N, CA, C and O atoms as CSV, one atom per row, in Angstrom:
chain,resi,resn,atom,element,x,y,z
A,1,MET,N,N,-8.943,23.690,13.149
A,1,MET,CA,C,-8.523,23.364,11.807
A,1,MET,C,C,-9.141,24.379,10.870
A,1,MET,O,O,-10.337,24.659,10.958
A,2,GLY,N,N,-8.339,24.934,9.972
A,2,GLY,CA,C,-8.831,25.905,9.009
A,2,GLY,C,C,-9.750,25.269,7.994
A,2,GLY,O,O,-9.782,24.046,7.856
A,3,THR,N,N,-10.491,26.086,7.287
A,3,THR,CA,C,-11.431,25.589,6.296
A,3,THR,C,C,-10.725,24.801,5.210
A,3,THR,O,O,-11.196,23.733,4.818
A,4,ARG,N,N,-9.603,25.308,4.716
A,4,ARG,CA,C,-8.865,24.608,3.656
A,4,ARG,C,C,-8.355,23.263,4.146
A,4,ARG,O,O,-8.505,22.256,3.454
A,5,ALA,N,N,-7.748,23.233,5.341
A,5,ALA,CA,C,-7.227,21.975,5.883
A,5,ALA,C,C,-8.357,20.988,6.105
A,5,ALA,O,O,-8.202,19.797,5.833
A,6,GLY,N,N,-9.487,21.465,6.595
A,6,GLY,CA,C,-10.633,20.587,6.812
A,6,GLY,C,C,-11.141,20.020,5.504
A,6,GLY,O,O,-11.499,18.844,5.436
A,7,ALA,N,N,-11.178,20.838,4.464
A,7,ALA,CA,C,-11.637,20.376,3.158
A,7,ALA,C,C,-10.682,19.344,2.577
A,7,ALA,O,O,-11.115,18.339,2.014
A,8,VAL,N,N,-9.372,19.592,2.715
A,8,VAL,CA,C,-8.382,18.643,2.209
A,8,VAL,C,C,-8.510,17.312,2.946
A,8,VAL,O,O,-8.483,16.252,2.320
A,9,LEU,N,N,-8.648,17.360,4.256
A,9,LEU,CA,C,-8.794,16.136,5.031
A,9,LEU,C,C,-10.063,15.400,4.628
A,9,LEU,O,O,-10.044,14.176,4.497
A,10,ALA,N,N,-11.156,16.111,4.431
A,10,ALA,CA,C,-12.407,15.481,4.030
A,10,ALA,C,C,-12.266,14.799,2.674
A,10,ALA,O,O,-12.770,13.693,2.478
A,11,VAL,N,N,-11.584,15.454,1.740
A,11,VAL,CA,C,-11.367,14.861,0.425
A,11,VAL,C,C,-10.509,13.612,0.548
A,11,VAL,O,O,-10.810,12.593,-0.073
A,12,ALA,N,N,-9.439,13.676,1.345
A,12,ALA,CA,C,-8.566,12.512,1.514
A,12,ALA,C,C,-9.321,11.349,2.128
A,12,ALA,O,O,-9.173,10.210,1.686
A,13,LEU,N,N,-10.127,11.622,3.138
A,13,LEU,CA,C,-10.895,10.547,3.759
A,13,LEU,C,C,-11.921,9.979,2.802
A,13,LEU,O,O,-12.133,8.766,2.782
A,14,ALA,N,N,-12.560,10.816,2.013
A,14,ALA,CA,C,-13.537,10.335,1.043
A,14,ALA,C,C,-12.863,9.488,-0.026
A,14,ALA,O,O,-13.431,8.505,-0.500
A,15,ALA,N,N,-11.651,9.874,-0.403
A,15,ALA,CA,C,-10.951,9.158,-1.461
A,15,ALA,C,C,-10.472,7.789,-1.014
A,15,ALA,O,O,-10.411,6.864,-1.824
A,16,VAL,N,N,-10.133,7.642,0.257
A,16,VAL,CA,C,-9.532,6.386,0.689
A,16,VAL,C,C,-10.310,5.692,1.797
A,16,VAL,O,O,-9.880,4.640,2.269
A,17,GLY,N,N,-11.412,6.229,2.217
A,17,GLY,CA,C,-12.160,5.607,3.303
A,17,GLY,C,C,-11.662,6.096,4.639
A,17,GLY,O,O,-10.658,6.805,4.706
A,18,CYS,N,N,-12.355,5.726,5.714
A,18,CYS,CA,C,-11.985,6.226,7.039
A,18,CYS,C,C,-11.284,5.182,7.879
A,18,CYS,O,O,-11.266,5.320,9.102
A,19,GLY,N,N,-10.714,4.163,7.305
A,19,GLY,CA,C,-10.148,3.077,8.075
A,19,GLY,C,C,-8.821,3.360,8.723
A,19,GLY,O,O,-8.321,2.497,9.446
A,20,GLY,N,N,-8.214,4.508,8.515
A,20,GLY,CA,C,-7.003,4.786,9.253
A,20,GLY,C,C,-5.816,5.225,8.447
A,20,GLY,O,O,-4.734,5.372,9.015
A,21,VAL,N,N,-5.948,5.446,7.134
A,21,VAL,CA,C,-4.800,5.873,6.343
A,21,VAL,C,C,-4.217,7.157,6.895
A,21,VAL,O,O,-3.000,7.289,7.018
A,22,VAL,N,N,-5.078,8.102,7.226
A,22,VAL,CA,C,-4.603,9.358,7.780
A,22,VAL,C,C,-4.361,9.142,9.265
A,22,VAL,O,O,-5.304,8.998,10.043
A,23,GLU,N,N,-3.103,9.121,9.649
A,23,GLU,CA,C,-2.733,8.838,11.024
A,23,GLU,C,C,-3.079,9.989,11.958
A,23,GLU,O,O,-3.332,9.774,13.143
A,24,ARG,N,N,-3.091,11.189,11.439
A,24,ARG,CA,C,-3.412,12.380,12.222
A,24,ARG,C,C,-3.835,13.460,11.246
A,24,ARG,O,O,-3.660,13.330,10.035
A,25,GLU,N,N,-4.389,14.519,11.791
A,25,GLU,CA,C,-4.749,15.645,10.938
A,25,GLU,C,C,-3.479,16.238,10.344
A,25,GLU,O,O,-2.400,16.104,10.921
A,26,PRO,N,N,-3.604,16.894,9.192
A,26,PRO,CA,C,-2.414,17.522,8.609
A,26,PRO,C,C,-1.787,18.514,9.584
A,26,PRO,O,O,-2.489,19.210,10.317
A,27,ASP,N,N,-0.471,18.568,9.580
A,27,ASP,CA,C,0.258,19.533,10.386
A,27,ASP,C,C,-0.180,20.929,9.968
A,27,ASP,O,O,-0.221,21.232,8.776
A,28,ARG,N,N,-0.507,21.775,10.926
A,28,ARG,CA,C,-1.019,23.113,10.612
A,28,ARG,C,C,0.004,23.984,9.892
A,28,ARG,O,O,-0.371,24.902,9.163
A,29,THR,N,N,1.268,23.711,10.084
A,29,THR,CA,C,2.314,24.507,9.448
A,29,THR,C,C,2.627,24.007,8.043
A,29,THR,O,O,2.718,24.800,7.105
A,30,THR,N,N,2.793,22.695,7.894
A,30,THR,CA,C,3.237,22.139,6.613
A,30,THR,C,C,2.103,21.607,5.752
A,30,THR,O,O,2.237,21.555,4.530
A,31,GLY,N,N,0.992,21.210,6.359
A,31,GLY,CA,C,-0.101,20.590,5.606
A,31,GLY,C,C,0.139,19.118,5.314
A,31,GLY,O,O,-0.692,18.466,4.680
A,32,PHE,N,N,1.267,18.592,5.770
A,32,PHE,CA,C,1.583,17.177,5.536
A,32,PHE,C,C,0.943,16.314,6.621
A,32,PHE,O,O,0.721,16.775,7.740
A,33,ARG,N,N,0.650,15.067,6.282
A,33,ARG,CA,C,0.064,14.137,7.253
A,33,ARG,C,C,0.880,12.851,7.303
A,33,ARG,O,O,1.477,12.440,6.308
A,34,GLN,N,N,0.895,12.230,8.465
A,34,GLN,CA,C,1.608,10.962,8.626
A,34,GLN,C,C,0.797,9.839,8.024
A,34,GLN,O,O,-0.429,9.809,8.129
A,35,VAL,N,N,1.503,8.909,7.386
A,35,VAL,CA,C,0.896,7.707,6.846
A,35,VAL,C,C,1.794,6.532,7.221
A,35,VAL,O,O,2.967,6.712,7.548
A,36,SER,N,N,1.223,5.320,7.170
A,36,SER,CA,C,2.014,4.145,7.536
A,36,SER,C,C,1.599,2.929,6.718
A,36,SER,O,O,0.490,2.855,6.189
A,37,ARG,N,N,2.522,1.985,6.635
A,37,ARG,CA,C,2.249,0.711,5.972
A,37,ARG,C,C,1.063,0.027,6.650
A,37,ARG,O,O,0.177,-0.501,5.978
A,38,GLU,N,N,1.049,0.039,7.979
A,38,GLU,CA,C,-0.010,-0.607,8.736
A,38,GLU,C,C,-1.392,-0.035,8.383
A,38,GLU,O,O,-2.341,-0.787,8.161
A,39,ALA,N,N,-1.495,1.292,8.334
A,39,ALA,CA,C,-2.775,1.928,8.020
A,39,ALA,C,C,-3.189,1.656,6.576
A,39,ALA,O,O,-4.366,1.413,6.310
A,40,PHE,N,N,-2.243,1.693,5.645
A,40,PHE,CA,C,-2.562,1.381,4.254
A,40,PHE,C,C,-3.063,-0.058,4.148
A,40,PHE,O,O,-4.077,-0.318,3.500
A,41,ASP,N,N,-2.354,-0.993,4.783
A,41,ASP,CA,C,-2.767,-2.399,4.749
A,41,ASP,C,C,-4.171,-2.572,5.315
A,41,ASP,O,O,-4.979,-3.319,4.764
A,42,ALA,N,N,-4.460,-1.877,6.418
A,42,ALA,CA,C,-5.779,-1.971,7.053
A,42,ALA,C,C,-6.888,-1.497,6.122
A,42,ALA,O,O,-8.013,-1.990,6.194
A,43,ASP,N,N,-6.576,-0.545,5.251
A,43,ASP,CA,C,-7.573,0.000,4.323
A,43,ASP,C,C,-7.542,-0.672,2.953
A,43,ASP,O,O,-8.284,-0.280,2.053
A,44,GLY,N,N,-6.686,-1.683,2.791
A,44,GLY,CA,C,-6.617,-2.379,1.511
A,44,GLY,C,C,-5.938,-1.569,0.420
A,44,GLY,O,O,-6.175,-1.792,-0.767
A,45,LEU,N,N,-5.090,-0.622,0.825
A,45,LEU,CA,C,-4.364,0.205,-0.135
A,45,LEU,C,C,-2.951,-0.328,-0.326
A,45,LEU,O,O,-2.444,-1.100,0.488
A,46,THR,N,N,-2.336,0.094,-1.407
A,46,THR,CA,C,-0.989,-0.361,-1.737
A,46,THR,C,C,0.049,0.576,-1.117
A,46,THR,O,O,0.047,1.779,-1.375
A,47,TRP,N,N,0.933,0.007,-0.299
A,47,TRP,CA,C,2.030,0.773,0.311
A,47,TRP,C,C,3.239,0.670,-0.615
A,47,TRP,O,O,3.746,-0.433,-0.822
A,48,PRO,N,N,3.716,1.774,-1.176
A,48,PRO,CA,C,4.763,1.713,-2.188
A,48,PRO,C,C,6.194,1.915,-1.686
A,48,PRO,O,O,7.128,1.961,-2.486
A,49,LEU,N,N,6.370,2.035,-0.392
A,49,LEU,CA,C,7.687,2.386,0.134
A,49,LEU,C,C,8.356,1.202,0.815
A,49,LEU,O,O,7.696,0.235,1.195
A,50,THR,N,N,9.673,1.288,0.964
A,50,THR,CA,C,10.427,0.247,1.667
A,50,THR,C,C,10.554,0.561,3.152
A,50,THR,O,O,11.080,-0.258,3.906
A,51,VAL,N,N,10.087,1.724,3.586
A,51,VAL,CA,C,10.055,2.100,4.998
A,51,VAL,C,C,8.613,1.988,5.486
A,51,VAL,O,O,7.687,1.962,4.676
A,52,ASP,N,N,8.417,1.923,6.802
A,52,ASP,CA,C,7.081,1.686,7.352
A,52,ASP,C,C,6.250,2.930,7.597
A,52,ASP,O,O,5.029,2.830,7.722
A,53,THR,N,N,6.870,4.102,7.670
A,53,THR,CA,C,6.129,5.336,7.906
A,53,THR,C,C,6.704,6.454,7.050
A,53,THR,O,O,7.862,6.412,6.633
A,54,ALA,N,N,5.872,7.447,6.799
A,54,ALA,CA,C,6.301,8.619,6.031
A,54,ALA,C,C,5.297,9.733,6.283
A,54,ALA,O,O,4.318,9.550,7.008
A,55,GLU,N,N,5.546,10.869,5.688
A,55,GLU,CA,C,4.587,11.963,5.662
A,55,GLU,C,C,4.298,12.251,4.208
A,55,GLU,O,O,5.164,12.074,3.351
A,56,VAL,N,N,3.080,12.695,3.920
A,56,VAL,CA,C,2.697,12.976,2.544
A,56,VAL,C,C,1.929,14.290,2.497
A,56,VAL,O,O,1.172,14.621,3.410
A,57,GLY,N,N,2.142,15.033,1.410
A,57,GLY,CA,C,1.457,16.298,1.240
A,57,GLY,C,C,1.753,16.867,-0.131
A,57,GLY,O,O,2.171,16.142,-1.034
A,58,CYS,N,N,1.539,18.158,-0.286
A,58,CYS,CA,C,1.692,18.810,-1.582
A,58,CYS,C,C,2.769,19.887,-1.524
A,58,CYS,O,O,2.882,20.630,-0.549
A,59,GLU,N,N,3.544,19.948,-2.581
A,59,GLU,CA,C,4.583,20.973,-2.704
A,59,GLU,C,C,4.822,21.202,-4.184
A,59,GLU,O,O,4.893,20.249,-4.961
A,60,GLY,N,N,4.943,22.440,-4.572
A,60,GLY,CA,C,5.194,22.739,-5.982
A,60,GLY,C,C,4.083,22.280,-6.900
A,60,GLY,O,O,4.315,22.033,-8.083
A,61,GLY,N,N,2.870,22.162,-6.365
A,61,GLY,CA,C,1.738,21.743,-7.180
A,61,GLY,C,C,1.624,20.244,-7.382
A,61,GLY,O,O,0.789,19.788,-8.163
A,62,GLY,N,N,2.450,19.468,-6.688
A,62,GLY,CA,C,2.409,18.014,-6.840
A,62,GLY,C,C,2.575,17.298,-5.523
A,62,GLY,O,O,2.859,17.914,-4.496
A,63,ALA,N,N,2.396,15.988,-5.558
A,63,ALA,CA,C,2.481,15.161,-4.353
A,63,ALA,C,C,3.929,14.898,-3.969
A,63,ALA,O,O,4.784,14.623,-4.811
A,64,VAL,N,N,4.171,14.992,-2.671
A,64,VAL,CA,C,5.506,14.811,-2.102
A,64,VAL,C,C,5.406,13.856,-0.922
A,64,VAL,O,O,4.464,13.927,-0.133
A,65,VAL,N,N,6.377,12.969,-0.809
A,65,VAL,CA,C,6.486,12.103,0.359
A,65,VAL,C,C,7.765,12.484,1.089
A,65,VAL,O,O,8.800,12.720,0.466
A,66,VAL,N,N,7.685,12.543,2.422
A,66,VAL,CA,C,8.854,12.862,3.241
A,66,VAL,C,C,9.233,11.600,4.000
A,66,VAL,O,O,8.442,11.057,4.771
A,67,VAL,N,N,10.455,11.149,3.768
A,67,VAL,CA,C,10.980,9.954,4.424
A,67,VAL,C,C,12.213,10.361,5.207
A,67,VAL,O,O,13.184,10.867,4.645
A,68,GLU,N,N,12.161,10.133,6.510
A,68,GLU,CA,C,13.285,10.437,7.390
A,68,GLU,C,C,13.802,11.868,7.175
A,68,GLU,O,O,15.008,12.112,7.129
A,69,GLY,N,N,12.849,12.805,7.046
A,69,GLY,CA,C,13.186,14.216,6.966
A,69,GLY,C,C,13.531,14.751,5.588
A,69,GLY,O,O,13.779,15.948,5.442
A,70,THR,N,N,13.554,13.898,4.574
A,70,THR,CA,C,13.879,14.340,3.221
A,70,THR,C,C,12.654,14.216,2.326
A,70,THR,O,O,11.994,13.177,2.310
A,71,ALA,N,N,12.349,15.282,1.574
A,71,ALA,CA,C,11.189,15.312,0.686
A,71,ALA,C,C,11.551,14.769,-0.692
A,71,ALA,O,O,12.621,15.049,-1.232
A,72,TYR,N,N,10.617,13.975,-1.250
A,72,TYR,CA,C,10.779,13.417,-2.591
A,72,TYR,C,C,9.486,13.611,-3.373
A,72,TYR,O,O,8.399,13.361,-2.851
A,73,GLY,N,N,9.599,14.053,-4.618
A,73,GLY,CA,C,8.438,14.225,-5.471
A,73,GLY,C,C,7.963,12.878,-5.997
A,73,GLY,O,O,8.756,12.084,-6.504
A,74,ILE,N,N,6.661,12.626,-5.872
A,74,ILE,CA,C,6.100,11.384,-6.403
A,74,ILE,C,C,5.159,11.663,-7.571
A,74,ILE,O,O,4.466,10.767,-8.052
A,75,THR,N,N,5.145,12.911,-8.016
A,75,THR,CA,C,4.435,13.280,-9.242
A,75,THR,C,C,5.367,14.140,-10.088
A,75,THR,O,O,6.320,14.738,-9.588
A,76,GLY,N,N,5.070,14.184,-11.361
A,76,GLY,CA,C,5.869,15.005,-12.271
A,76,GLY,C,C,5.842,16.476,-11.897
A,76,GLY,O,O,6.843,17.177,-12.048
A,77,ALA,N,N,4.690,16.952,-11.404
A,77,ALA,CA,C,4.587,18.370,-11.034
A,77,ALA,C,C,5.547,18.717,-9.902
A,77,ALA,O,O,6.206,19.756,-9.947
A,78,ALA,N,N,5.630,17.870,-8.900
A,78,ALA,CA,C,6.540,18.127,-7.779
A,78,ALA,C,C,7.991,18.072,-8.246
A,78,ALA,O,O,8.811,18.901,-7.852
A,79,GLN,N,N,8.300,17.095,-9.085
A,79,GLN,CA,C,9.666,16.969,-9.589
A,79,GLN,C,C,10.026,18.143,-10.491
A,79,GLN,O,O,11.159,18.625,-10.458
A,80,ALA,N,N,9.071,18.609,-11.296
A,80,ALA,CA,C,9.323,19.770,-12.159
A,80,ALA,C,C,9.566,21.031,-11.337
A,80,ALA,O,O,10.243,21.955,-11.789
A,81,ALA,N,N,9.007,21.064,-10.121
A,81,ALA,CA,C,9.206,22.213,-9.232
A,81,ALA,C,C,10.517,22.112,-8.459
A,81,ALA,O,O,10.817,22.971,-7.630
A,82,GLY,N,N,11.296,21.068,-8.727
A,82,GLY,CA,C,12.612,20.946,-8.107
A,82,GLY,C,C,12.713,19.972,-6.953
A,82,GLY,O,O,13.778,19.850,-6.348
A,83,VAL,N,N,11.624,19.267,-6.627
A,83,VAL,CA,C,11.685,18.267,-5.562
A,83,VAL,C,C,12.282,16.992,-6.174
A,83,VAL,O,O,11.773,16.506,-7.183
A,84,PRO,N,N,13.348,16.445,-5.583
A,84,PRO,CA,C,13.982,15.268,-6.182
A,84,PRO,C,C,13.041,14.068,-6.211
A,84,PRO,O,O,12.165,13.929,-5.358
A,85,ALA,N,N,13.234,13.212,-7.197
A,85,ALA,CA,C,12.418,12.006,-7.354
A,85,ALA,C,C,12.690,11.007,-6.220
A,85,ALA,O,O,13.762,11.012,-5.614
A,86,LEU,N,N,11.712,10.166,-5.952
A,86,LEU,CA,C,11.848,9.105,-4.957
A,86,LEU,C,C,12.958,8.149,-5.392
A,86,LEU,O,O,12.901,7.597,-6.490
A,87,PRO,N,N,13.967,7.948,-4.541
A,87,PRO,CA,C,15.070,7.057,-4.927
A,87,PRO,C,C,14.632,5.594,-5.002
A,87,PRO,O,O,13.714,5.165,-4.304
A,88,GLU,N,N,15.300,4.861,-5.849
A,88,GLU,CA,C,14.986,3.442,-6.064
A,88,GLU,C,C,14.968,2.641,-4.766
A,88,GLU,O,O,14.127,1.757,-4.598
A,89,ASP,N,N,15.892,2.941,-3.838
A,89,ASP,CA,C,15.974,2.145,-2.611
A,89,ASP,C,C,14.816,2.400,-1.651
A,89,ASP,O,O,14.595,1.600,-0.742
A,90,LEU,N,N,14.076,3.482,-1.825
A,90,LEU,CA,C,12.906,3.763,-0.984
A,90,LEU,C,C,11.606,3.341,-1.650
A,90,LEU,O,O,10.562,3.299,-0.998
A,91,TRP,N,N,11.657,3.027,-2.939
A,91,TRP,CA,C,10.468,2.659,-3.712
A,91,TRP,C,C,10.445,1.145,-3.855
A,91,TRP,O,O,11.354,0.558,-4.442
A,92,ALA,N,N,9.416,0.521,-3.325
A,92,ALA,CA,C,9.318,-0.937,-3.274
A,92,ALA,C,C,9.155,-1.553,-4.663
A,92,ALA,O,O,8.482,-1.001,-5.533
A,93,ASP,N,N,9.787,-2.707,-4.844
A,93,ASP,CA,C,9.609,-3.493,-6.060
A,93,ASP,C,C,8.267,-4.206,-6.015
A,93,ASP,O,O,7.816,-4.608,-4.942
A,94,ASP,N,N,7.634,-4.364,-7.152
A,94,ASP,CA,C,6.383,-5.125,-7.254
A,94,ASP,C,C,6.754,-6.586,-7.455
A,94,ASP,O,O,7.081,-7.007,-8.564
A,95,SER,N,N,6.700,-7.351,-6.379
A,95,SER,CA,C,7.129,-8.751,-6.438
A,95,SER,C,C,6.218,-9.600,-7.325
A,95,SER,O,O,6.633,-10.653,-7.809
A,96,GLY,N,N,4.995,-9.154,-7.540
A,96,GLY,CA,C,4.074,-9.891,-8.401
A,96,GLY,C,C,4.431,-9.786,-9.873
A,96,GLY,O,O,4.082,-10.663,-10.662
A,97,ILE,N,N,5.121,-8.721,-10.244
A,97,ILE,CA,C,5.493,-8.512,-11.638
A,97,ILE,C,C,6.966,-8.832,-11.854
A,97,ILE,O,O,7.331,-9.471,-12.841
A,98,GLY,N,N,7.806,-8.386,-10.933
A,98,GLY,CA,C,9.243,-8.622,-11.046
A,98,GLY,C,C,9.890,-7.728,-12.088
A,98,GLY,O,O,9.308,-6.723,-12.497
A,99,HIS,N,N,11.105,-8.092,-12.524
A,99,HIS,CA,C,11.847,-7.381,-13.564
A,99,HIS,C,C,12.100,-5.916,-13.226
A,99,HIS,O,O,12.218,-5.087,-14.128
A,100,GLY,N,N,12.186,-5.585,-11.931
A,100,GLY,CA,C,12.480,-4.224,-11.514
A,100,GLY,C,C,11.304,-3.261,-11.557
A,100,GLY,O,O,11.476,-2.063,-11.334
A,101,VAL,N,N,10.105,-3.776,-11.842
A,101,VAL,CA,C,8.911,-2.926,-11.870
A,101,VAL,C,C,8.590,-2.508,-10.438
A,101,VAL,O,O,8.623,-3.331,-9.523
A,102,LYS,N,N,8.281,-1.222,-10.245
A,102,LYS,CA,C,8.001,-0.676,-8.921
A,102,LYS,C,C,6.507,-0.697,-8.616
A,102,LYS,O,O,5.676,-0.691,-9.524
A,103,VAL,N,N,6.178,-0.721,-7.334
A,103,VAL,CA,C,4.801,-0.650,-6.859
A,103,VAL,C,C,4.234,0.720,-7.208
A,103,VAL,O,O,4.950,1.719,-7.132
A,104,THR,N,N,2.975,0.783,-7.586
A,104,THR,CA,C,2.351,2.051,-7.927
A,104,THR,C,C,2.292,2.983,-6.714
A,104,THR,O,O,2.078,2.538,-5.587
A,105,VAL,N,N,2.481,4.263,-6.958
A,105,VAL,CA,C,2.380,5.270,-5.897
A,105,VAL,C,C,1.010,5.952,-5.914
A,105,VAL,O,O,0.816,6.948,-5.217
A,106,SER,N,N,0.065,5.442,-6.689
A,106,SER,CA,C,-1.222,6.113,-6.873
A,106,SER,C,C,-2.002,6.286,-5.574
A,106,SER,O,O,-2.622,7.330,-5.373
A,107,ASP,N,N,-1.989,5.287,-4.680
A,107,ASP,CA,C,-2.703,5.445,-3.406
A,107,ASP,C,C,-2.052,6.524,-2.542
A,107,ASP,O,O,-2.752,7.280,-1.869
A,108,LEU,N,N,-0.748,6.599,-2.553
A,108,LEU,CA,C,-0.030,7.631,-1.797
A,108,LEU,C,C,-0.360,9.020,-2.352
A,108,LEU,O,O,-0.551,9.968,-1.591
A,109,ILE,N,N,-0.425,9.131,-3.660
A,109,ILE,CA,C,-0.780,10.399,-4.295
A,109,ILE,C,C,-2.205,10.798,-3.912
A,109,ILE,O,O,-2.466,11.969,-3.639
A,110,SER,N,N,-3.131,9.830,-3.888
A,110,SER,CA,C,-4.517,10.126,-3.504
A,110,SER,C,C,-4.606,10.661,-2.080
A,110,SER,O,O,-5.350,11.603,-1.809
A,111,VAL,N,N,-3.854,10.064,-1.188
A,111,VAL,CA,C,-3.868,10.505,0.211
A,111,VAL,C,C,-3.258,11.904,0.337
A,111,VAL,O,O,-3.685,12.687,1.186
A,112,ALA,N,N,-2.271,12.223,-0.490
A,112,ALA,CA,C,-1.687,13.570,-0.462
A,112,ALA,C,C,-2.743,14.627,-0.742
A,112,ALA,O,O,-2.701,15.717,-0.171
A,113,GLY,N,N,-3.688,14.312,-1.615
A,113,GLY,CA,C,-4.792,15.209,-1.878
A,113,GLY,C,C,-4.458,16.461,-2.666
A,113,GLY,O,O,-5.118,17.486,-2.496
A,114,CYS,N,N,-3.462,16.404,-3.512
A,114,CYS,CA,C,-3.056,17.583,-4.292
A,114,CYS,C,C,-3.984,17.821,-5.463
A,114,CYS,O,O,-3.790,18.770,-6.222
């Protein structure tokens, strides 16, 4: 693992604990790492997606989530760089609030480590 990848992984683990959010080390080519609903739940983090697994990383200076092979920007920086926004059907509703309010993506952004 390169120094940069090791530093990013260390920051991600420090930010979210070592309970399993990071399913594997970042891919050496893309820098993205697998994440899952199960691992987020185990660490007490909020899973914001309607699918059970995804990849997360940085692109265009912002956080990006990849679902079923398609990248979506979950920060303004990624979207400003041309990465399309996360579609409504992939972004979970916050059942505790209702009225179409979506679950926060802040834990996913933290794991991305951008």
